[in-house]
C-alpha positions in Angstrom: -0.9 9.4 -23.8 1.1 6.9 -25.9 4.2 7.1 -23.8 6.8 4.5 -23.0 9.5 4.8 -20.4 12.8 3.0 -19.6 13.2 2.4 -15.9 16.7 2.1 -14.5 18.0 3.2 -11.1 21.1 5.0 -12.2 21.0 6.4 -15.8 24.2 8.4 -16.3 23.6 11.8 -18.0 25.6 10.7 -21.0 23.0 7.9 -21.7 20.2 10.5 -21.6 22.1 12.7 -24.0 22.8 9.8 -26.3 19.2 8.6 -26.4 17.8 12.1 -26.9 20.2 12.9 -29.8 19.7 9.5 -31.4 16.3 8.0 -30.2 15.7 4.3 -30.5 13.7 3.7 -33.7 10.6 2.7 -31.6 10.5 6.2 -30.1 9.8 9.4 -32.0 11.3 11.6 -29.3 13.0 11.1 -25.9 13.1 13.2 -22.8 14.8 12.7 -19.4 14.0 13.5 -15.8 16.3 13.3 -12.8 16.1 13.8 -9.1 17.8 16.1 -6.6 17.1 17.1 -3.0 18.1 20.7 -2.4 17.9 23.3 0.3 15.7 26.3 -0.3 16.2 29.3 2.0 14.8 32.8 2.7 15.3 35.2 5.5 13.1 33.1 7.9 13.6 29.4 7.1 15.6 26.7 5.4 13.8 23.7 4.1 14.8 20.6 2.1 12.7 20.3 -1.1 12.5 17.9 -4.0 13.8 19.3 -7.3 13.7 17.5 -10.7 16.1 18.2 -13.4 14.5 18.0 -16.9 15.6 17.9 -20.4 14.6 21.0 -22.6 11.9 19.1 -24.5 10.3 17.7 -21.3 7.2 19.8 -21.3 6.7 19.9 -25.0 6.8 16.1 -25.2 4.1 15.9 -22.5 2.1 18.7 -24.1 1.9 20.8 -20.9 2.1 24.6 -20.6 2.3 26.8 -17.5 -0.8 27.8 -15.6 0.8 31.2 -14.8 3.9 32.6 -16.3 6.0 30.5 -18.8 8.1 27.4 -18.8 11.8 27.7 -18.1 14.0 28.6 -21.0 17.1 30.0 -19.3 19.5 28.2 -17.0 18.6 30.3 -14.0 14.8 29.8 -14.4 12.6 27.4 -12.5 8.9 26.4 -12.5 7.0 25.6 -9.3 4.5 22.8 -8.7 1.0 24.0 -7.7 1.2 22.6 -4.1 4.6 24.1 -3.5 3.4 27.5 -4.8 0.5 27.3 -2.4 2.7 26.4 0.5 5.8 28.6 0.0 4.2 31.6 -1.6 0.6 31.3 -0.2 -0.8 31.2 -3.8 0.5 34.7 -4.4 0.7 35.5 -8.2 3.5 38.0 -7.5 5.8 34.9 -7.0 6.4 35.1 -10.7 9.8 36.8 -11.2 10.9 36.4 -7.6 14.1 34.7 -6.7 14.5 31.2 -5.1 17.7 30.3 -3.3 18.4 26.7 -4.1 21.6 25.5 -2.4 22.5 29.2 -2.2 22.1 29.7 -6.0 19.4 32.1 -7.2 16.8 30.9 -9.6 14.0 33.1 -11.0 10.4 31.8 -10.8 9.3 31.6 -14.4 6.0 29.9 -14.0 3.5 27.9 -12.0 2.4 24.5 -13.3 -1.2 23.4 -13.4 -2.9 21.9 -10.4 -2.7 18.1 -10.4 0.3 17.9 -12.8 2.9 15.5 -11.4 4.8 14.9 -14.7 5.1 11.2 -15.5 4.5 10.2 -11.8 0.9 9.6 -10.8 1.1 9.9 -7.0 3.8 12.4 -6.2 5.9 15.0 -7.9 8.8 17.5 -7.2 8.4 20.9 -5.7 10.5 22.6 -8.3 11.7 21.8 -11.8 14.9 23.2 -13.4 16.6 22.5 -16.7 19.8 20.5 -17.1 21.6 23.8 -17.8 20.2 25.1 -14.5 21.5 22.0 -12.7 25.0 22.8 -14.0 25.0 26.1 -12.0 24.6 24.2 -8.7 28.2 23.0 -8.8 27.3 19.5 -7.9 29.1 17.9 -10.8 27.3 15.0 -12.5 25.4 14.2 -9.3 22.0 13.8 -10.8 20.8 10.3 -11.6 18.1 9.9 -14.2 15.8 7.1 -13.2 13.4 8.0 -16.0 14.1 8.2 -19.8 10.8 8.3 -21.7 9.5 9.0 -25.1 6.5 8.8 -27.4 6.0 5.4 -29.0 5.8 5.4 -32.8 2.8 3.8 -34.4 3.0 0.0 -34.3 6.0 0.0 -31.9 6.1 -2.2 -28.8 7.6 -1.8 -25.4 9.7 -4.9 -26.0 11.3 -3.2 -29.0 12.0 -0.1 -26.9 13.8 -2.3 -24.3 15.9 -4.1 -26.9 16.8 -1.0 -28.8 17.7 0.9 -25.6 20.0 -1.8 -24.3 22.7 -1.1 -26.9 23.0 2.5 -25.9 22.8 1.9 -22.2 25.2 -1.0 -22.0 27.7 0.7 -24.2 27.7 3.8 -21.8 27.4 2.1 -18.4 29.5 -0.7 -17.0 27.0 -1.1 -14.1 24.2 -1.6 -16.5 25.9 -4.5 -18.2 26.1 -6.2 -14.9 22.4 -5.6 -14.2 20.6 -6.5 -17.4 17.6 -7.6 -15.4 17.1 -4.1 -14.0 16.3 -2.6 -17.4 12.7 -2.6 -18.6 10.4 -0.5 -20.7 6.9 0.3 -19.3 3.9 2.1 -20.5 3.4 5.4 -18.6 0.4 6.8 -20.3 -1.4 6.7 -16.9 1.7 7.7 -15.0 4.3 5.8 -13.0 3.1 5.0 -9.5 5.1 3.8 -6.6 1.8 3.2 -4.7 0.4 1.2 -7.6 3.4 -1.0 -7.7 3.6 -1.4 -3.9 0.0 -1.8 -3.0 -1.6 -3.2 -6.2 -2.1 -6.7 -4.7 -3.5 -5.3 -1.5 -5.9 -3.0 -3.4 -7.1 -5.8 -5.6 -7.8 -7.8 -2.5 -9.7 -5.0 -0.8 -11.7 -4.4 -4.0 -12.6 -8.1 -4.0 -13.6 -7.8 -0.3 -15.8 -4.8 -1.2 -17.5 -6.7 -4.0 -18.1 -9.6 -1.7 -19.6 -7.3 0.9 -21.8 -5.7 -1.7 -23.0 -9.1 -2.8 -23.9 -9.9 0.8 -25.9 -6.6 1.1 -27.6 -7.5 -2.2 -28.5 -10.9 -0.9 -29.8 -9.5 2.3 -31.9 -6.8 0.7 -33.2 -9.5 -1.8 -34.1 -11.8 1.1 -36.0 -8.9 2.8 -37.8 -8.0 -0.4 -38.5 -11.7 -1.0 -40.0 -12.0 2.5 -42.2 -9.1 1.9 -43.2 -10.6 -1.5 -44.1 -13.8 0.4 -46.2 -11.9 2.9 -47.9 -10.0 0.1 -48.4 -13.1 -2.1 -52.2 -13.2 -1.6 -52.4 -9.5 -2.2 -50.4 -9.9 -5.4 -52.6 -12.8 -6.5 -55.7 -10.7 -5.9 -54.3 -7.8 -7.9 -53.6 -10.1 -10.8 -57.0 -11.7 -10.5 -58.7 -8.2 -10.8 -56.7 -7.3 -13.9 -53.2 -6.1 -12.9 -50.5 -7.2 -15.4 -47.3 -8.9 -14.5 -45.4 -6.2 -16.3 -46.9 -3.6 -14.0 -45.8 -5.7 -11.0 -42.3 -5.9 -12.3 -42.3 -2.2 -12.9 -43.3 -1.7 -9.2 -40.4 -3.8 -8.0 -38.0 -2.0 -10.3 -39.2 1.4 -9.1 -38.7 0.4 -5.4 -35.2 -1.0 -6.2 -34.3 2.2 -8.1 -35.4 4.3 -5.1 -33.2 2.3 -2.7 -30.3 2.5 -5.1 -30.7 6.3 -5.6 -30.6 7.0 -1.9 -28.0 4.4 -1.0 -25.7 5.3 -3.9 -25.9 9.0 -3.3 -25.0 8.5 0.4 -22.2 6.1 -0.5 -20.6 8.4 -3.1 -20.8 11.4 -0.7 -19.2 9.4 2.2 -16.5 8.1 -0.1 -15.5 11.6 -1.3 -15.7 12.9 2.3 -13.4 10.1 3.5 -10.8 10.4 0.8 -8.8 13.3 2.4 -8.6 11.2 5.6 -7.3 8.2 3.6 -4.7 10.3 1.9 -3.4 11.7 5.2 -3.2 8.2 6.6 -1.1 6.9 3.7 2.6 6.4 4.1 5.2 8.7 2.6 6.7 7.8 -0.8 10.5 7.6 -0.6 12.9 8.3 -3.5 16.2 6.5 -4.2 17.9 8.3 -1.3 15.1 7.2 1.1 13.9 10.8 1.4 10.2 11.0 1.8 8.0 12.8 -0.7 4.5 14.1 -0.1 1.6 12.3 -1.6 0.0 14.4 -4.3 -3.0 12.4 -5.5 -5.8 14.2 -7.3 -9.0 13.3 -5.4 -11.3 15.7 -7.2 -14.6 14.2 -8.5 -14.0 12.2 -11.6 -16.7 11.4 -14.2 -15.3 7.9 -14.8 -15.4 7.1 -11.2 -19.0 8.4 -10.8 -20.0 6.5 -13.9 -18.4 3.3 -12.4 -20.2 3.9 -9.1 -23.6 4.4 -10.9 -22.9 1.2 -12.8 -22.2 -0.7 -9.6 -25.4 0.7 -8.1 -27.4 -0.4 -11.1 -25.9 -3.8 -10.9 -26.7 -4.1 -7.3 -30.3 -3.0 -7.9 -30.7 -5.7 -10.5 -29.2 -8.3 -8.2 -31.4 -7.7 -5.2 -34.5 -7.1 -7.3 -34.1 -10.2 -9.4 -35.4 -12.7 -6.8 -38.5 -10.7 -5.6 -39.3 -9.8 -9.2 -39.2 -13.5 -10.2 -41.4 -14.3 -7.2 -44.0 -11.7 -8.2 -44.1 -12.9 -11.8 -44.3 -16.5 -10.8 -47.4 -16.2 -8.6 -50.0 -18.8 -9.4 -53.3 -17.0 -8.7 -55.4 -20.1 -8.0 -52.9 -21.9 -5.9 -52.0 -18.8 -3.9 -55.6 -17.9 -3.1 -56.3 -21.4 -1.9 -52.9 -22.0 -0.1 -52.7 -22.0 3.6 -49.1 -20.8 3.6 -46.5 -19.2 1.3 -45.1 -20.9 -1.7 -42.3 -23.5 -1.1 -40.4 -21.9 -4.0 -40.1 -18.6 -2.0 -38.9 -20.5 1.1 -36.3 -22.3 -1.0 -35.2 -19.0 -2.5 -34.7 -17.4 0.9 -32.7 -20.4 1.9 -30.4 -20.1 -1.1 -29.9 -16.4 -0.4 -29.0 -17.1 3.3 -26.5 -19.8 2.1 -24.9 -17.4 -0.3 -24.5 -14.8 2.5 -22.9 -17.3 4.8 -20.6 -18.5 2.1 -19.4 -14.9 1.3 -19.2 -14.2 5.1 -17.0 -17.3 5.5 -14.7 -16.1 2.7 -14.3 -12.6 4.2 -13.7 -13.9 7.7 -11.1 -16.4 6.5 -9.2 -13.7 4.6 -9.4 -11.3 7.6 -8.1 -14.0 9.9 -5.1 -14.8 7.7 -4.2 -11.1 7.2 -4.5 -10.4 11.0 -2.3 -13.4 11.7 0.2 -12.1 9.1 0.3 -8.7 10.8 0.9 -10.5 14.2 3.6 -12.6 12.7 5.5 -9.6 11.3 5.1 -7.6 14.6 6.5 -10.5 16.6 9.4 -11.0 14.2 12.9 -10.5 15.5 14.3 -7.8 13.2 17.8 -8.2 14.5 18.0 -4.7 16.0 16.5 -2.9 19.0 13.6 -0.8 17.8 12.4 0.2 21.3 15.2 2.6 22.3 16.5 4.2 19.2 15.5 7.5 17.5 16.9 8.7 14.2 17.6 12.3 12.9 18.4 13.1 9.3 20.5 16.1 8.4 22.7 17.4 5.6 25.1 20.2 6.4 25.5 21.0 2.7 22.0 22.3 2.8 23.4 25.6 4.3 26.6 25.7 2.4 29.0 23.6 4.5 32.0 22.2 2.7 32.8 18.5 3.3 35.5 19.4 5.8 33.3 21.8 7.8 30.4 19.4 7.6 32.6 16.6 9.0 33.6 18.9 11.9 30.0 19.9 12.6 28.8 16.3 12.7 31.6 15.2 14.9 30.9 18.0 17.4 27.2 17.2 17.3 27.9 13.5 18.0 30.1 14.5 21.0 27.4 16.7 22.4 24.6 14.1 21.9 26.7 11.4 23.6 27.0 13.7 26.7 23.2 14.2 27.0 21.5 12.5 30.1 19.9 9.3 29.1 21.9 8.7 26.0 23.6 5.3 25.9 25.3 5.6 22.5 25.1 7.5 19.3 26.4 7.1 15.8 25.8 7.9 12.1 24.7 5.8 9.2 24.3 6.6 5.5 21.0 4.7 5.3 18.2 4.2 7.7 16.5 0.8 8.1 12.9 -0.1 7.4 12.6 2.6 4.7 11.9 0.4 1.8 15.2 1.4 0.0 18.9 0.8 0.3 22.1 0.5 -1.5 23.1 -2.7 -3.3 26.3 -3.8 -5.0 27.7 -6.9 -6.8 30.3 -8.8 -4.8 32.1 -12.1 -4.8 35.1 -13.5 -3.0 38.5 -12.5 -4.5 39.2 -14.3 -7.7 35.7 -15.7 -8.1 33.9 -14.5 -11.3 30.4 -13.1 -11.0 27.6 -14.4 -13.2 24.3 -12.8 -14.4 22.5 -14.1 -11.3 25.0 -12.3 -9.0 23.9 -8.8 -10.0 23.3 -6.6 -6.9 23.6 -9.5 -4.6 24.8 -7.6 -1.5 23.3 -4.7 0.5 25.6 -1.9 1.8 25.5 0.7 4.5 28.1 3.2 5.6 28.3 3.5 9.4 30.5 5.1 12.1 31.9 3.5 15.2 29.3 2.5 17.9 26.7 1.9 15.2 26.3 -1.8 16.1 26.0 -0.9 19.8 23.5 1.8 19.1 21.3 -0.5 17.0 21.6 -3.5 19.3 23.4 -5.5 16.6 25.9 -8.0 18.1 29.4 -8.5 16.9 29.8 -12.3 16.7 33.4 -12.6 15.5 36.3 -10.2 15.1 35.4 -6.6 16.0 33.5 -3.6 14.9 34.9 -0.3 13.6 37.1 2.0 15.7 38.4 5.5 15.0 41.9 4.0 14.7 41.2 1.7 11.8 43.9 2.2 9.0 42.7 3.6 5.7 42.6 1.1 2.8 43.1 -0.3 0.3 41.6 -2.8 0.9 38.7 -1.2 2.7 38.0 -2.8 6.1 34.4 -3.9 6.4 32.0 -5.7 8.8 29.7 -8.3 7.2 26.6 -10.0 8.5 26.0 -13.8 8.9 24.0 -14.0 5.7 27.0 -12.8 3.7 29.3 -15.4 5.3 26.8 -18.2 4.6 26.7 -17.2 1.0 30.3 -16.6 0.2 32.3 -18.5 2.9 30.2 -21.5 4.0 32.2 -23.6 6.5 35.1 -21.2 6.5 36.4 -18.4 8.8 35.4 -15.2 7.1 37.8 -13.0 9.1 40.6 -11.7 6.9 38.9 -12.8 3.7 38.6 -10.4 0.8 35.7 -9.4 -1.4 35.4 -7.4 -4.6 33.2 -6.4 -7.4 35.2 -6.7 -10.6 35.2 -9.8 -12.9 36.9 -11.7 -11.5 36.6 -10.0 -8.1 39.5 -8.0 -6.9 40.5 -7.6 -3.2 38.5 -4.4 -2.6 37.2 -5.2 0.9 38.8 -7.0 3.8 36.5 -8.5 6.5 37.4 -7.6 10.1 34.1 -8.5 11.8 30.9 -10.5 11.6 27.7 -8.9 12.9 24.4 -10.7 13.7 21.8 -10.7 11.0 19.3 -7.8 10.8 16.5 -6.7 8.5 17.3 -3.8 6.2 14.6 -2.5 3.9 11.5 -4.2 5.4 10.4 -6.9 7.8 9.1 -9.0 4.9 12.5 -9.3 3.1 14.8 -12.3 3.6 17.8 -11.0 5.5 20.2 -10.0 2.6 24.0 -10.4 2.6 25.0 -7.1 4.1 28.3 -5.3 4.1 29.0 -2.4 6.5 31.8 0.1 5.7 33.1 3.2 7.4 30.8 6.2 6.8 32.5 9.3 5.4 31.0 12.3 7.3 30.4 15.8 5.9 30.0 15.1 2.2 26.3 14.2 2.0 23.1 13.5 3.9 23.5 11.3 6.9 21.3 9.9 9.7 22.1 10.3 13.4 21.1 7.3 15.5 20.7 7.8 19.2 20.1 5.0 21.7 18.6 5.9 25.0 18.0 4.1 28.3 14.3 5.0 28.4 11.6 6.2 26.0 13.6 7.5 22.9 11.0 10.2 22.1 12.0 12.0 25.3 15.5 12.8 23.9 14.3 14.5 20.7 14.1 18.1 22.0 17.5 17.8 23.7 19.1 16.6 20.4 17.4 19.4 18.5 18.8 21.8 21.1 22.3 20.4 20.6 22.2 21.0 16.9 20.7 24.5 17.4 23.6 25.4 19.7 26.0 24.5 16.9 24.1 26.0 14.0 20.6 27.4 14.3 20.2 27.5 10.5 20.5 23.7 10.0 17.4 21.7 10.6 16.8 18.0 11.1 14.5 17.2 8.2 13.2 13.8 9.4 13.0 12.6 13.0 11.6 9.2 13.8 11.9 6.6 16.5 13.0 3.3 15.1 9.7 1.8 16.3 7.9 4.4 14.1 10.0 3.3 11.1 9.1 -0.4 11.8 5.4 0.5 12.2 5.5 2.6 9.0 7.0 -0.3 7.1 3.9 -2.4 8.1 1.4 0.3 6.8 0.1 -2.0 4.1 -0.3 -4.9 6.4 -2.1 -2.8 9.1 -4.5 -1.3 6.5 -5.4 -4.5 4.8 -5.8 -6.3 8.2 -8.0 -3.5 9.6 -10.2 -3.1 6.5 -10.6 -6.9 5.9 -11.6 -7.3 9.6 -14.2 -4.5 9.2 -15.5 -6.2 6.1 -15.6 -9.6 7.8 -17.5 -8.2 10.8 -19.9 -6.4 8.6 -20.4 -9.5 6.6 -21.0 -11.5 9.8 -23.6 -9.0 11.0 -25.4 -9.0 7.6 -25.4 -12.8 7.4 -26.7 -13.0 11.0 -29.5 -10.5 10.2 -30.3 -12.5 7.0 -30.5 -15.8 8.9 -32.6 -14.3 11.7 -35.0 -12.7 9.2 -35.4 -15.9 7.3 -36.2 -17.9 10.5 -38.4 -15.2 11.9 -40.4 -15.1 8.7 -40.6 -18.9 8.5 -41.8 -19.2 12.1 -44.5 -16.5 11.4 -45.7 -18.3 8.3 -45.6 -21.8 10.0 -47.3 -20.8 13.2 -50.5 -22.8 12.3 -48.4 -25.9 11.4 -46.4 -25.5 14.6 -49.7 -25.1 16.6 -51.0 -28.4 15.0 -47.8 -30.2 15.9 -48.0 -29.0 19.5 -51.7 -29.8 19.7 -50.8 -33.4 18.6 -48.2 -33.7 21.4 -45.0 -32.3 20.1 -42.7 -31.0 22.9 -40.9 -27.6 22.8 -37.6 -29.4 22.3 -38.9 -31.1 19.1 -40.0 -27.7 17.8 -36.6 -26.1 18.5 -34.9 -29.0 16.7 -37.3 -28.5 13.7 -36.5 -24.8 13.5 -32.8 -25.3 14.1 -32.6 -28.0 11.3 -34.3 -25.6 8.9 -31.7 -22.9 9.8 -28.6 -25.1 9.8 -29.2 -26.5 6.3 -28.3 -23.2 4.5 -25.7 -22.4 7.1 -23.8 -25.7 6.6 -24.2 -25.4 2.8 -22.8 -21.8 3.0 -19.8 -22.7 5.1 -18.8 -25.6 2.9 -19.3 -23.5 -0.2 -17.3 -20.7 1.3 -14.4 -22.9 2.3 -14.3 -24.5 -1.2 -14.4 -21.1 -2.9 -11.6 -19.8 -0.7 -9.5 -22.8 -1.4 -9.9 -22.2 -5.2 -9.1 -18.5 -5.0 -6.4 -18.7 -2.2 -3.6 -17.9 -4.7 -4.9 -14.3 -4.8 -4.1 -13.8 -1.1 -0.8 -15.8 -0.9 1.4 -12.9 -1.9 0.1 -10.8 1.1 0.7 -13.5 3.7 3.8 -14.0 5.8 4.5 -17.0 8.0 1.0 -18.4 7.6 -0.5 -20.7 4.9 -3.9 -20.1 3.2 -5.1 -23.4 4.6 -4.0 -22.5 8.2 -5.9 -25.0 10.5 -6.2 -22.5 13.4 -7.7 -19.8 11.2 -10.1 -22.2 9.4 -11.2 -23.7 12.8 -11.8 -20.2 14.3 -13.7 -19.1 11.3 -16.0 -22.1 11.3 -16.5 -21.8 15.0 -17.3 -18.0 14.7 -19.9 -18.7 11.9 -21.4 -21.5 14.1 -21.6 -19.1 17.0 -23.2 -16.5 14.8 -25.7 -18.9 13.5 -26.6 -20.0 17.0 -27.2 -16.4 18.1 -29.4 -15.8 15.0 -31.4 -19.0 15.6 -32.0 -18.6 19.4 -34.8 -16.0 19.3 -36.9 -17.5 16.5 -36.5 -21.0 17.9 -37.6 -19.8 21.3 -40.6 -18.1 19.9 -41.5 -21.2 17.9 -41.2 -23.4 21.0 -43.7 -21.3 22.9 -46.4 -20.9 20.3 -49.9 -21.1 21.9 -51.6 -23.9 19.9 -55.1 -22.6 20.6 -54.3 -19.1 19.3 -52.3 -20.5 16.3 -55.1 -22.7 15.2 -57.6 -19.8 15.2 -55.3 -17.5 13.1 -55.5 -17.1 9.4 -52.5 -17.2 7.2 
C-alpha cells in the first residue's frame, strides 16, 4: 500500500483533528490511531488489555472489512482482533452483540477483524479497537496519545514533502513539538511499522550474512566431495567419452545429481524452518508500548509464496555453486592424458585446494564474528548497572483498572506497601512510575535556571517518579544531600534528586545542592535539587548513563510499579506479595511480575540470540571446514600412495612423509586464514554497531580464532598424515591407480 505515516511520541488529539480536516497536500486522506491500556472484566476475571482508539476513516483508508459482523459505527461499539476473540471468547461466533466491560463501561462487540490484521503495525496489534467517540465515554479526558498519524500518498508525492507540510500543523498546535523538531519524521508504512524491525534489523542482517556464509561453506564442501568423486572416476569418464558419450550428457548427469541433492535438502530445510518458527516466536522478547507495557507478538508465520520462492532460488543457487567445479572437471577431461596418467589431474587437486581455502576463510570470518559477539555479551553481563539486580522483584498494578478513584487508589497502595514491608525477608519496598531495563522511559528538556535551551537540548534528561526508600530498595547510593522522605514540603519548586550524570552536565565543578532546574526558555526554577544519587542505567545496559531526575511519585492516579528488595532469592517473596494484595482487594491483579535480574536478562535478548546463533554457525563452519580438509587430504593420500611408496622405497622416513602431507594441507589453511582475516577487516563496519566494549580488531579474539583454526587443521591432518607415514612400499608399488 502507498501509505506514509508521521511518527511522533505525543500527538495531541487536536493535531489529529486538524490534519484530518485539512490534510497536507502530499496526502489524499489522513487517519489517526492512539493507544490505551484498559481493564476488561467479566464475572470471573479482570485483565489488562490493549485498546487502540481510531479515527472514523481508519478502516476505509486501509481497505479492511470485518471477518464477522461489521466495523464500529456507534460510540459504544468495538471490534476485536482475531487472537483476542480466540482467547477471550474461545472463537465463539455468538460473541457478536455481546457486551465488553472496558474500565467498567459497556461496549458492544460489533465485529471480528481478519486473522493476521494488525493495522499499520507489522509485529503486534491491540486486542480491541474503539472509535474516538467511544473513547470519550471512558471519562479519561484527553488521555490518549496518538503516536501515529498516517495517510495515503498522492501520486508523485514524497515523504520529505509530508514531513515538511506536517510540521506547520504540528508545531502550531504543540509547544513540546517545537522543542523536539528532530523527533518528527515521515516514514513509509506500506509493509507496516515494526518495532522488531527497527530494534533487531542490524542483528538480523548479520545473522542472514552468517547463514549465507554457512551455506557457501556447505556448497564448497559438497563441491569438494563431488570433485573428489570426479577425480576418482576420471578414468571411467575418459572411457565413456572415448566410446561415444557426449560432454553435454556428462553435464546433464552432474546437474541431475545436484538437483536431487537440492530437492531433498531444500525440502527438509523448509520443513524444519516452518516447524521451528513457533519456537522462535515464543522465545522472542515482548514488545513494549510508550508506557512500557508489554504487548504480545502477533507475527503471521503461515507459509508465504514469496518466502518459498526465495528458498527455492537459494537452493537453485546452491546447486549451481556446488555443481560448478565437478561439472567443469568432467567437461575438461583430456581422454588421452587421463587414460595414460598414473594419477589424477593436477587441476582437480588445485581445485580441491581452492575449495578448502575458501571453507577455511569463511570459517575464520564466522568464528571471528562469534567471538566478538560472545565477548560483547560477557561485557554487558559484567557491567555495573548501578543498581542491585539480584535481590529485587517488581510488581505492576493499576487500581483504576477496577474503578478506584485516585484517592482510594492512593490509600490502597499505601496499605499494600505497609503490608509488604512487614513480610518476612523483605528489606525494603517502594513504588516507581517506571521500571528500569524496559527499553522505554520518560524524557524532558531541562536546563539550569536562567539558561536558554537550544535545539540540541531537546529531551536531554530522563525522569522517574519514585516514593521514599526507592534508592535503598534499588541499591542506588545517595552521595550528597538526602533522598525523599514523607515529610518533604510540597512545591513549588518541586524537590528532586538527580544523578551524577546530570550534575556533570549542568553543574560541573559546582555544588548542585540547592540549585534549580527548569524547562522553559529561559529555564524557570521548576525543580530544586535536594540530593545526588549514584549513576544507574535506565532503559538498557547499552545506553550511556543519561542525566536523570527523580521526583516524588504521586500514588493512586495511574499505573505504578512496586519494587520489593529481599534478603534472599527475590522470587521466593512473589506469592506472599500476591497474597497481601489479595487480602486487600481480590479483584485487582498484578499484571506483570519480574525479578530485576529477569528484566536485565530480557534487555540482553538480542545479544544472547546473536551470540548463540553466531556461535552455532561458527562451530558448524569449523566442523565443515575440518571435514573438507580431512577429505581433501585423505583423497590426496589415496591417490599418491604409489608416489609415497616410491619415496619410502628410496629411503624417505615417516617424518618426511608427514611433513610432505602437512605442507600440502597447511598451504590452503594458511591462505584461507589470511583471506578470512582480510575479508573480516574490510567488512568489520557491519558488525561494529552490535559490539560493546570490544573492537572488531580485538587482539585476544583474533588470536583465539587463529589458534582454534590451527588446532582444527591439526586435528584434520593427523589421521591422513599418519596413514601416509605408514604406507607399505611393497604393496603401494604393486597397486594400480
